[in-house]
MDTraj code that builds the backbone (N, CA, C; nanometers):
import mdtraj as md
import numpy as np

residues = "MET PHE GLU THR THR PHE SER GLU TYR ASN ILE PRO ILE LEU ARG VAL GLU GLY LYS LEU ILE GLY ASN THR VAL ASP VAL LEU ARG ARG GLU MET GLU LYS GLN ILE GLU GLN SER ASN GLY ARG LEU ILE LEU ASP LEU THR ASN VAL PRO MET LEU ASP SER SER ALA LEU GLY THR ILE ILE ALA ILE LEU GLN SER ILE ARG ASN GLU ASP GLY LYS PHE ILE LEU LEU LYS PRO GLN HIS ALA VAL MET ASN VAL LEU LYS VAL THR ARG LEU ASP THR ILE LEU GLU ILE TYR GLU ASP GLU GLU ALA ALA LEU SER ALA PHE ASN".split()
xyz = np.array([
    [5.5003, 14.7128, 2.9614],
    [5.4149, 14.5978, 2.8545],
    [5.3404, 14.7089, 2.7562],
    [5.2608, 14.8057, 2.8132],
    [5.1735, 14.8691, 2.7164],
    [5.1864, 15.0101, 2.7220],
    [5.1876, 15.0908, 2.5976],
    [5.2040, 15.2153, 2.6301],
    [5.0979, 15.2672, 2.5325],
    [5.0146, 15.3840, 2.5581],
    [4.9372, 15.4554, 2.4364],
    [4.9889, 15.5673, 2.4032],
    [4.9997, 15.6077, 2.2966],
    [5.0337, 15.7183, 2.2475],
    [4.9193, 15.8054, 2.1697],
    [4.8830, 15.9273, 2.1240],
    [4.8053, 15.9807, 2.0443],
    [4.8616, 16.0542, 1.9212],
    [4.7966, 16.0394, 1.8221],
    [4.8391, 16.0812, 1.6930],
    [4.7748, 16.2380, 1.6861],
    [4.8178, 16.3122, 1.6027],
    [4.8049, 16.4178, 1.5791],
    [4.6262, 16.4481, 1.5434],
    [4.5816, 16.3389, 1.5138],
    [4.4472, 16.3201, 1.4803],
    [4.3859, 16.2493, 1.6061],
    [4.4301, 16.2703, 1.7093],
    [4.3756, 16.1766, 1.8288],
    [4.3427, 16.0453, 1.8428],
    [4.3957, 15.9719, 1.7715],
    [4.4054, 15.8410, 1.7356],
    [4.4958, 15.7519, 1.8243],
    [4.4387, 15.6613, 1.9069],
    [4.4923, 15.6140, 2.0269],
    [4.6137, 15.4817, 1.9227],
    [4.7329, 15.5033, 1.9749],
    [4.8247, 15.3943, 1.9013],
    [4.8696, 15.3132, 2.0370],
    [4.8545, 15.2136, 2.0723],
    [4.8630, 15.1283, 2.1808],
    [4.9883, 15.0378, 2.1328],
    [5.0759, 15.0726, 2.1945],
    [5.2281, 14.9972, 2.1585],
    [5.2251, 14.9077, 2.2542],
    [5.2485, 14.7588, 2.2169],
    [5.2799, 14.6515, 2.2733],
    [5.4204, 14.6193, 2.2861],
    [5.4490, 14.5661, 2.4244],
    [5.6084, 14.4894, 2.4018],
    [5.6266, 14.3756, 2.4834],
    [5.6545, 14.2851, 2.4195],
    [5.6761, 14.1191, 2.4509],
    [5.5501, 14.0463, 2.4120],
    [5.5460, 13.9158, 2.4717],
    [5.4772, 13.8238, 2.4055],
    [5.3785, 13.8140, 2.4784],
    [5.2808, 13.8208, 2.3393],
    [5.1130, 13.8021, 2.3726],
    [5.0698, 13.6652, 2.4034],
    [5.0614, 13.6354, 2.5260],
    [5.0196, 13.4917, 2.5737],
    [4.9835, 13.4945, 2.7314],
    [4.8727, 13.3672, 2.7392],
    [4.8188, 13.3933, 2.8534],
    [4.7343, 13.4917, 2.9508],
    [4.7776, 13.5380, 3.0666],
    [4.7006, 13.6658, 3.1094],
    [4.7204, 13.7793, 3.0896],
    [4.8480, 13.7829, 3.0171],
    [4.8735, 13.9207, 2.9177],
    [4.7683, 13.9607, 2.8454],
    [4.7123, 13.8741, 2.7997],
    [4.6114, 13.8983, 2.6745],
    [4.4803, 13.9354, 2.7591],
    [4.4322, 13.9412, 2.8768],
    [4.3212, 13.9813, 2.9275],
    [4.3545, 14.1008, 2.9487],
    [4.4713, 14.1869, 3.0185],
    [4.5235, 14.2683, 3.0454],
    [4.5080, 14.3892, 2.9018],
    [4.5566, 14.3221, 2.8196],
    [4.5534, 14.3834, 2.6694],
    [4.4171, 14.4122, 2.6235],
    [4.3241, 14.3045, 2.6557],
    [4.1993, 14.3381, 2.6224],
    [4.1420, 14.4473, 2.6639],
    [4.1356, 14.4612, 2.8099],
    [4.0901, 14.5681, 2.8783],
    [4.1410, 14.6841, 2.8056],
    [4.2565, 14.6936, 2.8089],
    [4.3443, 14.8350, 2.7552],
    [4.2668, 14.8575, 2.6310],
    [4.2429, 14.7829, 2.5399],
    [4.2312, 14.8137, 2.4059],
    [4.0492, 14.8434, 2.3918],
    [3.9625, 14.7815, 2.4823],
    [3.8706, 14.8347, 2.4863],
    [3.8443, 14.9578, 2.5427],
    [3.9029, 15.0054, 2.6640],
    [3.9262, 15.1380, 2.7050],
    [3.9549, 15.2385, 2.6394],
    [4.0646, 15.2104, 2.5497],
    [4.1163, 15.3152, 2.4291],
    [4.0216, 15.3265, 2.3303],
    [3.9359, 15.2003, 2.2807],
    [3.8420, 15.2314, 2.1619],
    [3.6991, 15.2877, 2.2501],
    [3.6432, 15.2685, 2.3325],
    [3.5678, 15.3442, 2.3941],
    [3.6157, 15.5148, 2.4035],
    [3.7321, 15.5384, 2.4495],
    [3.7451, 15.6858, 2.4630],
    [3.7551, 15.7612, 2.3298],
    [3.7844, 15.6702, 2.2058],
    [3.8195, 15.7357, 2.0962],
    [3.7045, 15.6903, 1.9984],
    [3.6080, 15.6582, 2.0196],
    [3.4786, 15.6319, 1.9499],
    [3.5347, 15.5053, 1.8294],
    [3.5600, 15.4293, 1.8769],
    [3.5814, 15.2899, 1.7410],
    [3.7190, 15.3242, 1.7052],
    [3.8040, 15.3701, 1.7356],
    [3.9353, 15.3850, 1.6483],
    [4.0554, 15.3480, 1.7417],
    [4.1524, 15.2489, 1.6889],
    [4.2433, 15.2225, 1.7319],
    [4.3757, 15.1557, 1.6439],
    [4.4850, 15.1817, 1.6726],
    [4.6197, 15.1498, 1.6202],
    [4.6635, 15.0328, 1.7285],
    [4.6805, 14.9282, 1.6893],
    [4.7600, 14.8202, 1.7506],
    [4.9009, 14.8188, 1.7216],
    [5.0060, 14.8741, 1.7784],
    [5.1469, 14.8578, 1.7389],
    [5.2324, 14.7064, 1.7837],
    [5.2365, 14.6254, 1.6871],
    [5.3000, 14.5210, 1.7321],
    [5.4434, 14.5142, 1.6827],
    [5.5201, 14.6095, 1.6858],
    [5.6467, 14.6472, 1.6717],
    [5.7579, 14.5334, 1.7262],
    [5.6976, 14.5263, 1.8627],
    [5.7712, 14.4679, 1.9539],
    [5.7233, 14.3481, 2.0372],
    [5.6532, 14.2923, 1.9533],
    [5.5774, 14.1404, 2.0015],
    [5.6549, 14.0302, 1.9294],
    [5.7067, 13.9558, 1.9876],
    [5.7751, 13.8544, 1.8881],
    [5.6681, 13.7159, 1.8865],
    [5.5655, 13.6942, 1.9444],
    [5.5003, 13.6116, 1.9429],
    [5.3619, 13.6282, 2.0055],
    [5.2451, 13.5748, 1.9575],
    [5.1205, 13.5634, 2.0564],
    [5.0376, 13.4347, 2.0150],
    [4.9845, 13.4076, 2.1260],
    [4.9098, 13.2712, 2.1183],
    [4.7534, 13.2921, 2.0300],
    [4.6740, 13.1714, 2.0600],
    [4.5346, 13.1751, 1.9876],
    [4.4695, 13.2410, 2.0975],
    [4.4926, 13.2799, 2.2042],
    [4.3850, 13.3937, 2.2968],
    [4.4301, 13.5168, 2.2442],
    [4.5500, 13.5680, 2.2089],
    [4.5641, 13.6748, 2.1790],
    [4.4868, 13.7108, 2.0481],
    [4.4944, 13.5881, 1.9507],
    [4.4167, 13.5953, 1.8374],
    [4.2735, 13.6124, 1.8172],
    [4.2007, 13.5341, 1.9306],
    [4.0873, 13.5618, 1.9664],
    [4.0488, 13.6831, 2.0078],
    [4.1113, 13.7545, 2.0851],
    [4.1014, 13.9035, 2.1129],
    [4.1030, 14.0155, 2.0068],
    [4.1990, 13.9568, 1.9321],
    [4.2128, 14.0448, 1.8092],
    [4.0818, 14.0452, 1.7049],
    [4.0232, 13.9128, 1.7200],
    [3.9147, 13.9016, 1.6317],
    [3.8145, 13.9561, 1.6938],
    [3.7753, 13.9580, 1.8218],
    [3.6612, 14.0177, 1.9249],
    [3.6708, 14.1689, 1.8942],
    [3.7798, 14.2075, 1.9152],
    [3.8005, 14.3718, 1.9210],
    [3.7725, 14.4371, 1.7671],
    [3.8020, 14.3430, 1.6889],
    [3.7596, 14.3676, 1.5219],
    [3.5988, 14.3756, 1.5002],
    [3.5349, 14.2674, 1.5570],
    [3.3890, 14.2480, 1.5395],
    [3.3212, 14.3467, 1.6180],
    [3.3844, 14.3786, 1.7387],
    [3.3248, 14.5003, 1.8069],
    [3.3250, 14.6163, 1.7220],
    [3.4580, 14.6511, 1.6950],
    [3.4806, 14.8129, 1.6290],
    [3.3831, 14.7894, 1.5094],
    [3.4002, 14.7110, 1.4122],
    [3.2986, 14.7114, 1.3133],
    [3.1596, 14.7246, 1.3330],
    [3.1173, 14.6610, 1.4406],
    [2.9936, 14.6891, 1.4668],
    [2.9458, 14.8512, 1.4898],
    [3.0565, 14.9047, 1.5426],
    [3.0299, 15.0652, 1.5661],
    [3.0733, 15.1537, 1.4425],
    [3.1179, 15.0782, 1.3173],
    [3.1447, 15.1617, 1.2313],
    [3.2885, 15.2004, 1.2654],
    [3.3716, 15.1774, 1.3375],
    [3.5060, 15.2189, 1.3680],
    [3.6124, 15.1533, 1.2619],
    [3.7106, 15.1610, 1.3094],
    [3.8548, 15.1208, 1.2733],
    [3.9627, 15.0771, 1.3548],
    [4.0104, 14.9640, 1.3143],
    [4.1046, 14.8821, 1.3806],
    [4.2072, 14.8628, 1.2735],
    [4.3234, 14.8967, 1.3277],
    [4.4486, 14.8741, 1.2052],
    [4.5553, 14.7961, 1.3301],
    [4.6277, 14.7146, 1.2449],
    [4.7493, 14.6642, 1.3177],
    [4.8719, 14.7052, 1.2463],
    [4.9758, 14.7374, 1.3514],
    [5.1072, 14.8239, 1.2704],
    [5.2239, 14.7035, 1.2787],
    [5.2980, 14.7156, 1.1666],
    [5.4153, 14.6570, 1.1854],
    [5.4293, 14.5346, 1.2590],
    [5.3694, 14.4147, 1.2448],
    [5.3613, 14.3041, 1.2907],
    [5.5179, 14.2392, 1.2644],
    [5.5660, 14.1894, 1.3812],
    [5.6890, 14.0879, 1.3525],
    [5.6791, 13.9941, 1.2547],
    [5.7949, 13.9447, 1.2060],
    [5.7861, 13.8449, 1.0901],
    [5.7475, 13.7373, 1.1290],
    [5.7305, 13.6675, 1.2631],
    [5.6783, 13.5461, 1.3188],
    [5.5244, 13.5733, 1.3647],
    [5.4888, 13.6986, 1.3860],
    [5.3444, 13.7216, 1.4049],
    [5.2742, 13.7045, 1.2585],
    [5.3560, 13.7919, 1.1783],
    [5.2825, 13.7812, 1.0396],
    [5.2505, 13.6512, 1.0005],
    [5.3406, 13.5424, 1.0068],
    [5.3305, 13.4515, 0.9954],
    [5.2032, 13.3839, 1.0250],
    [5.1716, 13.4078, 1.1559],
    [5.0664, 13.3319, 1.2167],
    [4.9208, 13.3982, 1.1727],
    [4.9318, 13.5251, 1.1312],
    [4.8332, 13.5912, 1.0789],
    [4.7953, 13.5456, 0.9229],
    [4.9011, 13.5206, 0.8469],
    [4.8865, 13.4752, 0.6804],
    [4.8235, 13.2995, 0.7199],
    [4.8812, 13.2377, 0.8474],
    [4.8664, 13.0849, 0.8449],
    [4.6729, 13.1063, 0.8617],
    [4.6459, 13.1949, 0.9476],
    [4.5208, 13.1774, 1.0153],
    [4.4062, 13.2550, 0.9185],
    [4.4831, 13.2895, 0.8229],
    [4.4204, 13.4173, 0.7308],
    [4.3656, 13.5259, 0.7540],
    [4.3888, 13.5490, 0.8798],
    [4.3435, 13.6797, 0.9520],
    [4.4134, 13.8257, 0.8553],
    [4.5027, 13.8137, 0.8061],
    [4.5844, 13.8869, 0.7093],
    [4.4678, 13.9616, 0.5954],
    [4.3667, 13.8591, 0.5407],
    [4.2817, 13.8949, 0.4624],
    [4.1722, 13.9846, 0.5218],
    [4.1426, 13.9748, 0.6681],
    [4.0264, 14.0378, 0.7234],
    [4.0693, 14.1787, 0.8059],
    [4.2089, 14.1528, 0.8229],
    [4.2348, 14.2736, 0.9623],
    [4.3384, 14.3665, 0.8288],
    [4.3425, 14.5186, 0.8705],
    [4.4010, 14.6156, 0.7819],
    [4.5326, 14.6221, 0.8432],
    [4.6509, 14.5858, 0.7992],
    [4.8062, 14.6011, 0.8384],
    [4.8560, 14.6756, 0.7793],
    [4.9537, 14.7797, 0.8483],
    [5.0115, 14.8463, 0.7796],
    [5.1516, 14.8432, 0.8317],
    [5.2710, 14.8543, 0.7568],
    [5.3883, 14.8517, 0.7933],
    [5.4600, 15.0020, 0.8644],
    [5.3824, 15.0791, 0.7817],
    [5.4071, 15.2542, 0.8121],
    [5.3238, 15.3265, 0.8902],
    [5.3639, 15.3894, 1.0285],
    [5.2676, 15.4599, 1.0956],
    [5.1969, 15.5566, 1.0228],
    [5.2597, 15.6197, 0.9478],
    [5.2006, 15.7384, 0.8637],
    [5.0725, 15.6843, 0.7796],
    [5.1337, 15.5668, 0.6920],
    [5.0299, 15.5366, 0.6376],
    [4.8798, 15.4493, 0.7141],
    [4.9147, 15.3987, 0.8359],
    [4.8136, 15.3501, 0.9222],
    [4.7325, 15.4805, 0.9414],
    [4.8041, 15.6104, 0.9924],
    [4.6920, 15.6968, 1.0040],
    [4.6327, 15.7644, 0.9208],
    [4.6914, 15.7599, 0.8076],
    [4.6185, 15.7967, 0.6832],
    [4.4967, 15.7280, 0.6440],
    [4.4797, 15.5989, 0.6908],
    [4.3766, 15.4902, 0.6520],
    [4.2550, 15.5610, 0.7448],
    [4.2701, 15.6301, 0.8205],
    [4.1542, 15.6906, 0.8965],
    [4.0982, 15.8170, 0.8504],
    [4.1621, 15.8570, 0.7392],
    [4.1020, 15.9876, 0.6772],
    [4.0295, 15.9573, 0.5496],
])
top = md.Topology()
chain = top.add_chain()
for i, resn in enumerate(residues, 1):
    res = top.add_residue(resn, chain, resSeq=i)
    for name in ("N", "CA", "C"):
        top.add_atom(name, md.element.get_by_symbol(name[0]), res)
traj = md.Trajectory(xyz[None], top)
């Protein structure tokens, strides 16, 4: 379901696979918080293999964003699928989140 890799700049990239719904979101939140703590407020959430998310996942993304911003960190979404991107647009979260289609561009945003 989750795999974390680290970029050459030691930025965690949390790769998620499957639907982000229900209890899965609680597990995701704990993993995101752990990675953020270990990386001093930096995280890329790779949504390449996430076909859908529910309102609890959106709430978690917003909470993580607020937490990271309070610590002067950076939180980026990477490659959301079309359906997920539509949800982000409908909720207007695409206007407050940093979203990249390319991993290299996402990593460059940290410099």
